[in-house]
Structures are given as structure tokens and as C-alpha cells.
C-alpha positions as CSV (number, residue, x, y, z in Angstrom):
1,M,-23.8,5.9,5.2
2,K,-27.2,7.6,5.4
3,P,-27.3,11.4,5.8
4,R,-29.2,11.1,9.0
5,S,-26.6,8.8,10.5
6,F,-23.8,11.1,9.4
7,F,-25.4,14.1,11.0
8,Y,-25.9,12.1,14.2
9,F,-22.2,11.1,14.2
10,L,-21.2,14.7,13.5
11,H,-23.3,16.0,16.4
12,E,-21.8,13.4,18.7
13,A,-18.3,14.4,17.6
14,L,-18.9,18.1,18.2
15,L,-20.3,17.3,21.6
16,G,-17.1,15.3,22.4
17,L,-14.9,18.2,21.3
18,V,-16.9,20.6,23.5
19,R,-16.8,18.3,26.6
20,N,-13.0,18.0,26.3
21,R,-12.4,21.5,24.9
22,L,-9.1,22.0,26.7
23,M,-7.5,18.9,25.3
24,S,-9.2,19.6,21.9
25,L,-7.7,23.0,21.8
26,T,-4.3,21.6,22.8
27,A,-4.5,19.0,20.1
28,M,-5.6,21.5,17.5
29,G,-2.7,23.8,18.5
30,I,-0.2,21.0,18.2
31,I,-1.5,20.0,14.8
32,T,-1.3,23.7,13.8
33,V,2.3,24.0,14.9
34,G,3.2,20.7,13.2
35,L,1.5,21.6,9.9
36,F,2.9,25.1,10.0
37,L,6.4,23.6,10.2
38,F,5.5,21.2,7.3
39,G,4.2,24.1,5.2
40,L,7.3,26.2,6.0
41,F,9.5,23.4,4.9
42,L,7.5,23.1,1.7
43,L,7.8,26.8,1.0
44,V,11.6,26.8,1.6
45,T,12.3,23.8,-0.5
46,A,10.0,24.9,-3.4
47,N,11.8,28.3,-3.5
48,L,15.2,26.8,-3.3
49,Q,14.4,24.5,-6.2
50,Y,12.9,27.5,-8.1
51,F,16.0,29.5,-7.5
52,T,18.2,26.6,-8.6
53,D,16.2,26.2,-11.9
54,L,16.6,30.0,-12.5
55,A,20.3,29.7,-11.9
56,W,20.7,26.9,-14.3
57,G,18.9,29.0,-17.0
58,E,21.4,31.9,-16.5
59,I,24.6,29.9,-16.3
60,E,26.6,29.6,-19.5
61,L,29.6,27.5,-20.5
62,R,32.4,29.7,-21.9
63,V,34.7,28.0,-24.4
64,F,37.9,29.8,-25.3
65,L,39.7,28.9,-28.6
66,K,43.4,28.6,-29.2
67,P,45.0,31.7,-30.9
68,A,45.8,29.8,-34.1
69,V,42.3,28.6,-34.8
70,T,40.7,29.7,-38.0
71,N,37.7,27.4,-38.4
72,Q,35.4,29.1,-35.8
73,A,32.3,28.3,-37.8
74,A,33.0,24.5,-38.0
75,I,33.7,24.5,-34.2
76,G,30.5,26.3,-33.6
77,K,28.5,23.7,-35.5
78,Q,30.2,20.9,-33.5
79,L,29.3,22.7,-30.2
80,S,25.7,23.1,-31.3
81,A,25.4,19.4,-32.0
82,L,26.5,18.4,-28.5
83,P,23.8,17.0,-26.1
84,G,22.6,19.4,-23.6
85,V,23.5,22.6,-25.6
86,Q,20.5,24.9,-26.1
87,S,22.2,27.7,-28.1
88,V,25.7,28.7,-29.1
89,T,26.9,32.4,-29.5
90,Y,30.2,33.3,-31.1
91,I,32.2,36.1,-29.4
92,S,35.2,37.4,-31.3
93,K,38.3,38.8,-29.5
94,A,37.2,42.3,-30.7
95,E,33.7,41.9,-29.3
96,G,35.2,40.5,-26.0
97,A,37.4,43.6,-25.8
98,V,34.5,45.9,-26.3
99,S,32.5,44.1,-23.6
100,L,35.3,44.3,-21.2
101,E,35.8,48.0,-21.8
102,K,32.1,48.6,-21.1
103,M,32.4,46.6,-17.9
104,F,35.3,48.7,-16.7
105,N,34.0,51.9,-18.3
106,N,37.3,52.4,-20.1
107,N,37.3,52.9,-23.9
108,H,41.0,52.5,-24.2
109,L,41.6,49.4,-22.2
110,F,43.2,47.6,-25.2
111,L,44.9,48.7,-28.3
112,D,43.9,46.8,-31.4
113,E,47.3,45.2,-31.8
114,E,47.6,44.4,-28.1
115,N,44.2,42.6,-27.6
116,P,45.2,39.5,-25.6
117,L,41.7,38.0,-25.5
118,P,40.9,34.8,-27.4
119,D,37.9,34.1,-29.6
120,A,35.2,32.3,-27.6
121,F,31.8,30.7,-27.7
122,N,29.0,31.0,-25.1
123,L,27.0,27.9,-24.7
124,T,23.6,28.1,-23.1
125,L,22.6,24.7,-21.5
126,T,19.3,22.9,-21.1
127,K,18.1,21.9,-17.6
128,T,18.9,18.2,-18.5
129,A,22.5,18.9,-19.5
130,D,25.2,16.9,-17.8
131,P,28.0,19.6,-17.2
132,E,30.8,17.1,-16.6
133,E,30.0,15.0,-19.7
134,L,29.6,18.1,-21.7
135,T,32.9,19.5,-20.6
136,R,34.6,16.3,-21.6
137,L,33.0,16.4,-25.0
138,V,33.9,20.0,-25.6
139,T,37.5,19.4,-24.5
140,A,37.8,16.7,-27.1
141,I,37.1,19.1,-30.0
142,P,40.4,20.3,-31.7
143,G,41.1,24.0,-31.2
144,I,39.6,24.3,-27.8
145,D,42.0,26.0,-25.3
146,E,40.0,26.4,-22.1
147,I,36.5,26.0,-20.7
148,V,35.0,28.1,-17.9
149,F,31.8,26.9,-16.4
150,G,30.2,28.6,-13.3
151,Q,28.5,25.4,-12.0
152,D,29.9,25.6,-8.4
153,F,27.1,27.9,-7.2
154,V,24.4,25.7,-8.7
155,K,26.0,22.6,-7.1
156,F,26.1,24.4,-3.8
157,M,22.4,25.2,-4.2
158,E,21.6,21.5,-4.9
159,I,23.6,20.4,-1.9
160,A,21.7,23.0,0.2
161,I,18.4,21.7,-1.0
162,R,19.4,18.2,0.0
163,L,20.5,19.3,3.4
164,V,17.3,21.3,4.0
165,M,15.2,18.3,2.9
166,V,17.0,15.9,5.2
167,A,16.8,18.3,8.2
168,G,13.2,19.1,7.4
169,L,12.2,15.5,7.1
170,I,13.7,14.6,10.4
171,L,12.0,17.6,12.0
172,L,8.7,16.7,10.4
173,F,9.0,13.1,11.5
174,L,9.5,14.1,15.2
175,T,6.7,16.7,14.9
176,G,4.4,14.2,13.4
177,L,5.0,11.8,16.3
178,A,4.2,14.5,18.7
179,V,1.0,15.5,16.9
180,L,-0.1,11.8,16.7
181,Y,0.6,11.4,20.4
182,I,-1.5,14.5,21.3
183,V,-4.4,13.5,19.1
184,V,-4.4,9.9,20.4
185,N,-4.4,11.1,24.0
186,T,-7.3,13.5,23.3
187,I,-9.4,10.7,21.8
188,Q,-8.4,8.4,24.7
189,L,-9.8,11.0,27.2
190,T,-13.0,11.2,25.2
191,V,-13.3,7.4,25.1
192,Y,-12.6,7.1,28.8
193,A,-15.1,9.8,29.7
194,R,-17.8,8.0,27.7
195,R,-16.9,4.4,28.6
196,K,-20.1,3.8,30.5
197,E,-22.2,5.2,27.6
198,I,-20.3,3.0,25.1
199,E,-20.9,-0.1,27.3
200,I,-24.6,0.6,27.3
201,M,-24.6,1.2,23.5
202,K,-22.9,-2.2,23.0
203,L,-25.3,-3.9,25.3
204,V,-28.3,-2.7,23.3
205,G,-26.8,-3.8,20.0
206,A,-24.7,-0.9,18.7
207,T,-22.3,-2.0,16.0
208,D,-18.6,-1.3,16.1
209,A,-18.9,1.3,13.2
210,F,-21.7,3.1,15.1
211,V,-19.4,3.5,18.1
212,R,-16.3,4.4,16.1
213,W,-17.6,7.0,13.7
214,P,-18.0,9.9,16.2
215,F,-14.5,9.5,17.5
216,L,-13.1,9.3,14.0
217,L,-14.9,12.5,13.1
218,E,-13.5,14.2,16.2
219,G,-10.0,13.5,15.0
220,I,-10.8,14.5,11.4
221,I,-12.3,17.8,12.6
222,L,-9.3,18.6,14.8
223,G,-6.9,17.8,11.9
224,L,-8.8,20.0,9.4
225,L,-9.1,22.9,11.9
226,G,-5.4,22.7,12.7
227,A,-4.6,22.5,9.0
228,G,-6.9,25.5,8.2
229,L,-5.3,27.6,10.8
230,A,-1.7,26.7,9.7
231,L,-2.7,27.4,6.1
232,L,-4.1,30.8,7.0
233,L,-0.9,31.8,8.9
234,L,1.4,30.6,6.1
235,R,-0.5,32.1,3.3
236,E,-0.9,35.5,5.0
237,G,2.7,35.5,6.2
238,Y,4.1,34.4,2.8
239,T,2.1,37.0,0.9
240,Y,3.4,39.7,3.2
241,L,6.9,38.5,2.7
242,V,6.7,38.4,-1.1
243,F,5.2,42.0,-1.0
244,R,8.0,43.3,1.2
245,L,10.7,41.8,-1.0
246,Q,9.2,42.6,-4.4
247,H,11.8,45.4,-4.9
248,Y,14.5,42.8,-4.5
249,R,12.9,40.2,-6.8
250,R,15.8,40.5,-9.2
251,F,18.3,39.3,-6.6
252,L,16.0,37.2,-4.4
253,P,13.4,35.6,-6.7
254,L,10.5,34.0,-4.8
255,L,7.5,32.0,-6.0
256,T,4.4,34.1,-5.9
257,G,1.5,33.1,-3.7
258,K,-0.6,32.0,-6.7
259,E,2.2,29.6,-7.8
260,I,2.4,27.9,-4.5
261,N,-1.1,28.2,-2.9
262,L,-2.7,25.2,-4.5
263,T,0.2,22.9,-3.6
264,L,0.3,24.3,-0.1
265,T,-3.5,24.0,0.4
266,V,-3.8,20.4,-0.8
267,S,-0.7,19.3,1.1
268,L,-1.7,20.8,4.5
269,L,-5.4,19.7,4.3
270,S,-4.3,16.2,3.4
271,M,-1.8,16.1,6.2
272,G,-4.4,17.4,8.6
273,L,-6.8,14.8,7.5
274,F,-4.1,12.1,8.0
275,F,-3.1,13.3,11.5
276,G,-6.7,13.5,12.7
277,G,-8.0,10.4,11.1
278,F,-5.0,8.1,11.7
279,G,-4.6,9.4,15.2
280,S,-8.2,8.5,16.0
281,H,-7.9,5.1,14.4
282,I,-4.8,4.3,16.5
283,S,-6.6,5.3,19.7
284,L,-9.7,3.4,18.9
285,K,-7.9,0.3,17.8
286,R,-5.8,0.1,21.0
287,Y,-8.2,1.3,23.7
288,L,-11.7,1.0,22.5
289,K,-12.8,-2.6,23.1
290,V,-15.8,-3.0,20.8
């Protein structure tokens, strides 16, 4: 396409938006709402996944040994060799007692001869570890008495992510249909208002592409404007939220704006381009007889 032709099409598209400014503003508003919901869904799922990854990094598998075990070093080597184990830390019964006394702030919680705690190993897992398979392998090692693994919370988070994704995808699908409907109807009104002009253009030899391009650009402009507004609202709102919750970051870790901005920007602008361009294409294909 020649630059001169492009600027002509752009001029015609802008004129079409101005002529139908009420419907154009409505379409842009609907696109903004739809992409705002899409961006909100993206932020929620990204933070849930981030929180789950952090939780996996903090969770340890505690392996308790039987009282009669004397080959702790050999068992430690066996545990280190298991798939999914990142590191192994040995905790003697005396060290366990000291840790428990510190937790309860009581230096005389146990007498030496009355310490009921078993020797234990703490296993730090990799993100690719299979907890159930690892538990089965650890149980098969002679001398293992009990295994404690706090995986319930992580599994709960994974289920929550799936539920949020399913609910979000359904919501986004319905919102997307509404956005496309508004965009299509906006372009339809523009086509209807200019139907006589289009007929004359066709009679004097205008090509299909020459007639189509201004309408396609209208939809693209609406989509990008809606995406830009949604992006502005989300970025400012999320930045403010992260700032307000920075003192609680230890208990409620959130991705920073820098970590999510690129993904958010690319996703929203791409979706805005899709809604605008595809909506215009549908309208032209069905109602513009060229």
C-alpha cells in the first residue's frame, strides 16, 4: 500500500468515527470494559501462579526415622539421590528439641533423657518434583518411620488457579461476543450511512480493497483506543495496589508492575487489534456488498 493511499484511508476512517461518534464511543467503551476484564483475569492468574511457585519453593518434606536407626548418613545419601530432591538437611533429635524450645520460648521443655523426638531429614524439592512418587520412594527406604509433607495448601492453590481460569475464560468468551457485537454494529451503521457513496465509488471503478480499508481502520482504531484505555486503568490501578500492599509483601507476595507490564501491554494491544479488525471484517463480509 502506498503512503498516500494509507493516509487517505486513515482520513476516511477518522471521518467515519466522528460522524458516528456516539456509537464509536459506545464501542470503544465496551472494548475497554472487555479488555479490562481480560487484563484483570491475566493479573489474577499470573499472581496466583507466582504465589504457587513461591509456595513450592518453601515447602519441605520432613522424613522421620525410626528410633533404632543408626545409619543416618547412608539414609541421607539415599534421599539425596531421589528424583525431585534439591537438598537434604539432617536434624538430630537434640537439634529438634532445641528448635521446639525456641518456638515455644521454653528452655526446659525436654530433659535430655526424656526427649521423645526422632531424628529427621528435611528434603527441599524442585519445582518438577512429583510429591506422590517421591513419598512412595522415601517410604521404601528401610528405617523410615513417618513422612510429613505440607502439599495440601499447594494443591489447593493449583485447584484455585484452574477454577479461576475456567471462570475467567467463560467470562472472557461472553465479553468477547458482546464486544464483537458492538463493533460489528458500529461498522454496520457507518456502512449504512455511506451506502450511496459506496455505490457511486463502485460505479466509477473503486476496488473492493479501496472500499474496505477505511472501515477496517475504523475498527482497528477503536480496538487500539479501547485497549490503550484499559491498559492505562490496569497499570495505574495495579501499581497503586502493589504500593499499598508493599508492607504486607511477606504474607501477600505480588508481581511488581515491571514484571507484568510487558505481558499485559502486548496481550491487551493484541486483543484490541483482534476485536477491532475482526469485528470490522465480519461486518464488511456480511453486509458490505462489493
